C-alpha positions in Angstrom: 73.7 146.4 59.7 71.5 149.2 60.9 70.9 150.5 57.3 70.3 146.9 56.2 67.7 146.3 58.9 66.1 149.7 58.1 65.7 148.6 54.5 64.2 145.3 55.6 61.8 147.0 57.9 60.6 149.3 55.1 60.1 146.2 52.9 58.2 144.2 55.5 56.1 146.9 57.1 55.4 148.0 60.7 56.1 145.6 63.6 58.0 143.1 61.4 61.5 144.0 62.6 62.2 144.3 66.3 65.5 145.7 67.5 67.0 146.8 70.8 65.0 146.2 73.9 62.0 145.0 71.9 64.2 142.2 70.5 65.6 141.3 73.9 62.1 141.2 75.4 61.2 138.6 72.7 64.3 136.6 73.6 62.8 135.4 76.9 61.6 131.9 77.6 61.2 129.7 80.7 62.2 126.7 78.5 65.4 127.6 76.8 68.2 130.1 76.4 67.6 132.3 73.3 70.7 134.6 73.6 70.8 138.2 72.3 69.7 138.4 68.7 70.6 141.3 66.5 66.9 141.7 65.6 63.7 139.6 65.7 62.1 139.4 62.3 58.3 138.6 62.2 57.2 137.8 58.6 53.5 137.4 57.8 53.7 135.4 54.6 55.9 132.8 52.9 56.9 135.4 50.4 58.3 137.6 53.2 60.2 134.7 54.7 61.7 134.1 51.2 62.7 137.8 50.9 64.3 137.7 54.4 66.4 134.6 53.6 67.4 135.8 50.2 68.6 139.1 51.6 70.4 137.4 54.6 72.1 134.9 52.3 73.4 137.7 50.1 74.7 139.6 53.1 76.0 136.5 54.8 74.0 137.1 58.0 73.0 134.2 60.2 69.3 133.4 60.7 67.9 131.3 63.5 64.3 130.1 63.1 62.0 130.5 66.1 58.8 128.6 66.8 57.2 128.6 70.3 60.7 128.9 71.9 60.0 125.8 74.0 63.0 123.7 73.0 65.3 122.2 75.6 68.7 121.9 73.8 69.4 125.6 72.9 68.4 124.9 69.3 67.0 128.5 69.0 69.8 130.4 70.5 70.4 133.5 68.4 73.4 135.4 69.7 74.7 137.7 67.0 72.1 136.4 64.5 68.7 137.4 63.2 65.9 135.5 64.9 63.2 134.6 62.5 59.9 134.3 64.4 56.9 132.8 62.6 54.5 133.8 65.4 52.4 136.0 63.0 52.1 133.1 60.5 49.7 131.2 62.8 46.5 130.4 60.8 44.7 127.1 60.4 44.1 127.5 56.7 42.0 124.5 56.0 40.5 121.4 57.5 39.1 118.7 55.2 37.0 116.3 57.3 36.5 113.9 54.4 40.2 113.5 53.7 41.1 113.7 57.4 43.7 116.5 56.9 44.4 120.0 57.9 46.7 122.7 56.5 48.3 125.1 58.9 50.9 127.8 59.0 54.1 127.0 60.8 53.5 129.5 63.6 50.2 127.9 64.6 50.3 126.9 68.3 49.9 123.2 68.7 47.0 123.5 71.1 45.2 125.8 68.7 45.7 123.2 65.9 44.4 120.4 68.2 41.3 122.5 69.1 40.6 123.3 65.5 40.7 119.6 64.6 38.6 118.7 67.6 35.9 121.2 66.5 35.5 119.1 63.4 35.3 115.8 65.3 38.9 114.9 64.5 42.1 114.4 66.4 45.6 115.8 65.9 47.3 113.2 68.1 50.5 115.1 69.1 50.4 115.8 72.8 53.2 117.7 74.7 53.6 119.4 78.0 54.3 122.6 76.1 51.2 122.2 73.9 50.0 125.8 74.8 53.2 127.4 73.5 54.9 125.1 71.1 54.2 125.6 67.4 53.6 123.2 64.6 56.7 124.4 62.7 58.8 123.9 65.8 57.3 120.5 66.3 58.2 119.6 62.7 61.7 120.9 62.9 62.4 118.8 66.0 60.3 115.8 65.0 58.5 116.1 68.3 57.4 113.0 70.2 55.3 113.4 73.3 52.8 111.2 75.1 51.1 109.3 72.3 54.0 108.1 70.1 53.2 104.5 71.0 50.0 104.6 69.0 50.3 107.5 66.6 54.1 107.9 66.0 56.2 111.0 66.2 55.5 114.3 64.3 57.1 112.7 61.2 54.2 110.3 61.1 51.6 113.1 61.0 53.1 115.2 58.3 51.8 114.6 54.8 53.2 117.7 53.1 55.4 120.7 53.8 56.2 124.1 52.4 59.7 125.3 53.3 62.1 128.1 52.3 65.7 127.4 51.6 68.7 129.5 52.7 68.8 131.4 49.4 65.0 132.2 49.5 63.8 129.4 47.2 60.3 128.3 48.2 59.9 124.5 48.1 56.2 123.6 47.7 55.8 120.0 48.9 52.3 120.5 50.3 50.9 117.3 48.8 48.1 116.0 51.0 48.3 112.4 49.9 49.0 109.6 52.3 50.5 107.5 49.5 52.9 109.4 47.3 55.9 107.5 46.0 56.7 109.9 43.2 60.5 110.2 43.7 62.3 111.5 46.7 60.2 112.4 49.8 61.4 116.0 50.0 59.5 116.8 53.2 61.6 114.4 55.2 64.6 116.7 54.7 63.0 119.4 56.9 61.5 117.2 59.6 63.8 116.8 62.6 66.7 118.9 61.1 66.1 121.8 63.5 65.9 124.6 60.9 69.5 123.9 59.6 68.4 122.9 56.0 65.3 125.2 55.5 62.5 127.0 57.3 59.2 125.3 57.4 56.4 127.8 56.7 53.3 125.6 56.1 52.3 122.0 56.6 49.6 119.5 55.7 48.9 117.2 58.7 47.1 113.9 58.9 44.2 113.8 61.4 42.5 110.8 63.0 38.9 110.2 64.1 38.1 111.8 67.5 38.0 109.0 70.0 34.6 108.3 71.7 36.3 106.7 74.7 39.2 107.8 76.8 40.3 105.5 79.6 43.2 106.2 82.0 44.7 104.2 84.9 47.6 104.3 87.2 49.1 100.9 87.9 51.8 99.6 90.3 54.2 96.7 89.7 56.9 95.3 91.9 59.6 94.5 89.4 61.1 95.9 86.2 60.6 92.5 84.5 56.8 93.0 84.9 56.9 96.2 82.8 57.4 94.8 79.3 55.0 91.9 80.2 52.3 94.4 81.2 53.0 96.5 78.1 52.4 93.7 75.7 49.5 92.4 77.6 47.7 95.7 77.5 48.5 96.2 73.8 46.8 92.9 73.1 44.0 93.4 75.5 43.1 97.0 74.4 42.9 95.8 70.8 45.3 98.4 69.4 43.7 101.2 71.3 46.5 101.9 73.8 47.9 105.4 73.3 50.3 105.8 76.2 52.4 103.7 78.5 54.3 106.0 80.8 56.5 104.7 83.6 57.5 106.5 86.8 60.4 105.4 88.9 59.5 105.5 92.6 61.7 108.6 93.4 59.8 110.6 90.8 56.4 109.3 92.0 57.3 110.2 95.6 58.4 113.7 94.5 55.2 114.6 92.6 52.9 113.3 95.3 54.4 115.1 98.3 54.2 118.8 99.2 54.8 121.3 97.9 53.7 119.3 94.8 49.9 119.7 94.4 49.4 116.0 93.5 48.4 113.4 96.0 49.3 109.7 95.9 46.5 107.7 94.2 48.4 104.5 95.0 50.5 103.7 98.0 54.2 104.6 97.8 56.9 101.9 98.0 56.2 100.0 94.8 59.1 99.4 92.4 57.4 101.2 89.4 54.2 103.0 88.5 52.6 102.9 85.1 50.3 105.6 83.6 48.4 104.0 80.8 45.8 105.4 78.4 43.5 103.8 75.8 41.3 105.5 73.3 38.6 103.9 71.2 35.3 104.2 69.3 32.7 102.8 71.8 32.6 104.5 75.2 30.7 101.8 77.0 32.3 98.7 75.5 35.8 100.2 75.7 35.4 101.1 79.4 34.3 97.5 80.2 37.2 96.0 78.3 39.7 98.4 79.9 38.5 97.3 83.4 38.4 93.7 82.4 42.0 93.7 81.0 43.3 95.4 84.1 41.3 93.1 86.4 42.8 90.0 84.8 46.3 91.5 85.1 45.7 92.0 88.8 44.4 88.5 89.3 47.5 87.1 87.6 49.8 89.2 89.6 51.3 91.1 86.7 50.2 94.3 88.4 49.8 94.6 92.2 47.6 97.6 92.4 45.6 99.9 90.2 43.3 103.0 90.2 41.1 103.8 87.2 40.0 107.3 86.4 36.2 107.7 86.4 35.9 111.3 85.1 37.7 113.9 83.1 38.9 115.6 86.3 40.4 112.3 87.5 42.1 111.6 84.2 43.6 115.1 84.3 44.8 114.6 87.9 46.6 111.3 86.9 48.2 113.0 83.9 49.2 116.0 86.0 51.4 113.7 88.1 53.4 112.7 85.0 53.5 116.3 83.7 54.7 117.9 87.0 58.3 117.8 86.0 58.9 121.2 87.4 59.1 119.5 90.8 62.4 117.9 89.9 64.3 121.2 90.5 62.8 121.9 93.9 65.7 120.4 95.8 68.5 122.0 93.9 69.8 122.6 90.3 69.3 119.8 87.9 70.3 118.7 84.4 67.6 117.0 82.3 68.3 114.3 79.7 66.2 112.7 77.0 67.5 109.3 75.8 66.2 106.1 74.2 67.3 102.5 74.2 65.9 99.0 74.2 63.6 98.2 77.1 65.6 95.2 78.1 68.7 97.4 78.5 67.1 99.9 80.8 67.7 98.4 84.3 71.4 98.0 83.7 71.6 101.4 82.0 69.9 103.2 84.9 72.2 101.4 87.4 75.3 102.4 85.4 74.2 106.1 85.3 73.5 106.1 89.0 76.9 104.6 89.7 78.6 107.1 87.4 77.0 110.4 88.5 79.5 112.4 90.5 76.9 114.7 91.9 74.9 112.0 93.7 77.5 111.1 96.3 78.5 114.8 96.7 75.1 116.2 97.2 73.0 113.4 98.6 70.4 114.3 95.9 68.4 111.7 94.0 68.3 110.9 90.3 64.8 111.0 88.8 63.7 108.7 86.0 60.5 108.7 84.1 59.4 108.5 80.5 57.5 107.0 77.6 58.8 103.5 78.2 56.5 102.0 75.7 58.6 103.6 72.9 61.9 103.2 74.6 62.3 106.8 75.7 63.5 107.7 79.2 64.0 111.1 80.8 66.8 111.3 83.3 66.9 114.1 85.8 70.4 114.4 87.4 71.5 116.8 90.2 73.8 119.4 88.7 76.0 119.9 91.8 78.0 123.1 91.7 77.0 123.7 88.0 80.6 124.1 87.0 81.8 123.3 83.5 83.7 120.3 84.9 80.7 118.9 86.8 78.4 119.5 83.8 80.8 117.5 81.5 81.1 114.7 84.1 77.3 114.4 84.4 76.8 114.4 80.6 79.4 111.6 80.2 77.8 109.6 83.0 74.4 109.7 81.2 75.6 109.3 77.6 78.6 106.9 77.9 76.5 103.9 78.9 74.3 104.4 75.8 77.2 103.8 73.4 77.7 100.1 73.9 74.0 99.5 74.1 73.2 101.2 70.7 71.1 103.9 72.4 70.4 107.5 71.4 71.5 110.6 73.2 68.3 112.3 72.0 64.9 110.5 71.8 62.7 113.5 71.1 64.3 116.8 72.1 66.8 117.2 69.3 70.5 118.1 69.4 70.8 121.9 69.2 73.9 123.2 70.9 73.7 121.2 74.1 74.2 117.7 72.6 76.2 118.3 69.4 79.6 117.2 70.8 78.1 113.9 71.7 76.3 113.3 68.4 79.0 110.9 67.3 78.2 108.7 70.3 74.9 107.8 68.6 75.7 108.3 64.9 78.3 106.6 62.7 81.0 108.5 60.8 79.2 107.7 57.6 75.9 109.1 58.9 77.6 112.3 60.0 79.3 112.7 56.7 75.9 112.4 54.9 74.5 115.1 57.3 77.4 117.4 56.5 76.9 116.9 52.8 73.2 117.8 53.0 74.0 120.9 55.1 76.6 122.1 52.6 74.3 121.4 49.6 71.2 123.1 51.1 73.0 126.0 52.9 76.4 126.6 51.2 76.9 129.9 53.1 76.0 128.3 56.4 73.5 131.0 57.5 70.6 128.8 58.7 70.9 128.1 62.4 74.7 127.8 62.1 76.5 125.8 64.7 73.4 123.7 65.7 73.3 119.9 65.4 76.6 119.5 63.5 78.6 122.4 64.7 80.2 124.8 62.2 80.3 123.0 58.9 83.1 124.1 56.5 81.7 125.3 53.1 
C-alpha cells in the first residue's frame, strides 16, 4: 500500500495525498466519527478524481467520499479506507443571472455558494445549521433538507445537473442546466441521496431563485397540538405562497434554549403547549410586512394562536432563529442520542407519546426527551437521553424511537441519511422490493464494492 500511495502521490502532486498524522488530523469533526483512514486524498480536478477511483478499483481499495464532514450518521467513516476529500475542488465556476443557475464544484462550502448567489441578486434556498462547513457535494449526496423545505424543497429540487465519477473512474457528464429535460432516464437522480455509494459527485448545476425583498419572522404560541396544522394551512393561504419555514418547538426544548447557560432569552412566556417559528419571504417589503402582521393578527383574534412576537430587525430575526438552532444545549444535562424522523402530522402526538413511554432512559435518569423540527414538512428531531451509553441501552433507545414509525408508515430518516448508524433499521422504512432494487443498483454501479462500502445497505455481495 505504501508503494501504491507513493505512486499516487507522484501522479497527483504535492499536498494531494496525506498519510500518518496528517491524515488523522483531517479525520476530526465535531459532527461525526470519521475513523482512521489509510490516507486522505485531495484531488483538484475531476480528472484526478477519475484517476484515483480507477486505480482504487483496480487495486480493490475502498474509497470513502468526504464533503464538509458534517454528517450525523457516520456516513463518512473511513476506517481502513482511502478518504476522498473534495475540499480543493471548491470553486463557484459560473453564475447565469438570466437563466437563474449556478455551476459549482462539489467541494464548495454551502455558505460560499449562497453568498455568491446573493451577490448577483439571487437566492440559493438551502439553509442548514452547518452551512459554514457543509459542502454542496455532501448536500447532494445526502439530499439535504434544512429550514426551507416547505417552500423550496430538498436539495434534489435545486439540482438541475450533475457531473459524477463512477467506481471504475468513468466520468458521467450530466451537467445539463435545463429545468425541463425529459430525454430519457434522469441520471442525476442516481447520485442524489445515495451517500456516495454509487458515484462521487464532482460538479453540479443548481437552480437559483430571485432574492427576496422581504423577510418576515415571528414566534407564535399555541395551546394545543390540534392548532398546529390549522395554523400551518392558515399561514400558507394568508402569506400567498411566501411561507418558507414552519418550525415547531415542544415546550421542553423551548425552556432549554431560553434558560442559562443558553444565551437565548424567552421572547414569549413559558408554559404554552407548543411554539412556532415561522418565516415568510416575498417581493414587496412594505406590502409583505403589512400582510404578515395582518394574517397573524387575525389568527390571534380567532384564537388559533394565543401569543406572538414579530421580529422588527435583522438582529431580532437572527435571535429568533438562534433559539431553534441552539441544538447544542440538548446535551448539557447528560449524554444524548439524536434522531431525525418523518411521519404524517396527524400521527405525531400519538407517536411522540409512544416514544416517551418506550424510552428506557427516561425513567432511569429523570432526563427529558426533547422534540423540535420542521413540522410543516413532516420532519421531527427527537433528542433522547442516552443513559449509560451501553450497547444495550443504545439499541433499546433506537427501537423505542423507530418501532412506532413502522405501523404509521413513517421514515427512520427524514434528511440525515442512513450511513452506518441507521442501516440495520432501513427495512423498517423500506419494503423488500425497494431494498432489492437498491442492491441491484449498487452491484451494477460498483461491482467491486469499493465506494463507501458498508454504508446504507451494509456489505453487498457482488
